[in-house]
PAVEXSE-432933 format. One record per residue (C-alpha): residue number from 1; residue in one letter; x, y, z. Coordinates in pm, 1 decimal, always signed. Example, Ala and Ser with C-alpha at 12.3 -4.5 7.8 and 13.67 -1.06 7.14 Angstrom:
BEGIN
SITE    nr   rest       east      north         up
SITE     1      a    +1230.0     -450.0     +780.0
SITE     2      s    +1367.0     -106.0     +714.0
! end
This chain:
BEGIN
SITE    nr   rest       east      north         up
SITE     1      m   +12068.0   +16054.0    -5572.1
SITE     2      t   +12077.1   +15726.0    -5763.8
SITE     3      a   +12319.5   +15569.1    -5515.2
SITE     4      h   +12089.8   +15661.8    -5228.3
SITE     5      t   +11791.2   +15519.7    -5412.1
SITE     6      l   +11969.7   +15192.5    -5484.3
SITE     7      a   +12098.2   +15170.2    -5127.4
SITE     8      g   +11747.6   +15230.3    -4993.7
SITE     9      a   +11600.1   +14969.3    -5225.8
SITE    10      g   +11869.4   +14721.9    -5121.8
SITE    11      l   +11801.4   +14779.5    -4753.3
SITE    12      f   +11428.4   +14747.7    -4813.0
SITE    13      l   +11466.0   +14415.8    -4997.5
SITE    14      t   +11716.1   +14282.3    -4744.8
SITE    15      g   +11483.1   +14371.4    -4459.6
SITE    16      g   +11192.4   +14206.8    -4640.2
SITE    17      a   +11392.0   +13888.8    -4696.1
SITE    18      f   +11502.5   +13885.8    -4330.9
SITE    19      f   +11147.9   +13915.5    -4202.0
SITE    20      q   +11027.4   +13651.7    -4447.8
SITE    21      v   +11287.6   +13408.1    -4310.4
SITE    22      i   +11171.2   +13492.3    -3957.5
SITE    23      a   +10807.8   +13433.8    -4059.8
SITE    24      f   +10886.7   +13094.3    -4217.6
SITE    25      g   +11083.8   +12995.9    -3906.7
SITE    26      l   +10797.1   +13088.7    -3678.4
SITE    27      d   +10552.8   +12897.0    -3896.9
SITE    28      a   +10771.9   +12585.1    -3888.8
SITE    29      w   +10809.2   +12616.5    -3510.5
SITE    30      r   +10430.3   +12649.4    -3465.1
SITE    31      e   +10366.2   +12347.0    -3687.7
SITE    32      a   +10619.1   +12134.4    -3496.5
SITE    33      r   +10471.4   +12250.0    -3165.5
SITE    34      r   +10120.7   +12161.8    -3284.6
SITE    35      e   +10234.6   +11814.6    -3393.5
SITE    36      r   +10401.5   +11759.3    -3056.3
SITE    37      q   +10081.0   +11859.9    -2878.4
SITE    38      i    +9879.5   +11617.2    -3091.9
SITE    39      d   +10132.3   +11339.3    -3024.4
SITE    40      d   +10119.8   +11412.6    -2650.9
SITE    41      t    +9739.9   +11393.7    -2656.0
SITE    42      l    +9683.0   +11100.5    -2889.1
SITE    43      g   +10017.3   +10924.0    -2885.4
SITE    44      p   +10245.7   +10868.9    -3181.1
SITE    45      p   +10090.1   +10785.2    -3517.0
SITE    46      a   +10034.2   +10421.8    -3606.6
SITE    47      p   +10296.6   +10263.1    -3830.6
SITE    48      d   +10221.0   +10261.8    -4200.2
SITE    49      p   +10133.4    +9905.3    -4308.8
SITE    50      s   +10289.7    +9963.2    -4651.0
SITE    51      d   +10629.6   +10004.0    -4479.8
SITE    52      n   +10637.4    +9635.1    -4387.1
SITE    53      t   +10893.8    +9459.4    -4602.0
SITE    54      k   +10877.7    +9085.0    -4645.7
! end
């Protein structure tokens, strides 16, 4: 009984971790897609003036 309980808990946690990785991947994909849509509409962002080295 204990082995089955531990195996079930392991499968449950593994499945949860798998779906969490999928969720983070989808979120990153949506964010990148949104940024691409903004860049397509408005153009690329202006350069940062503090990046100018003299």
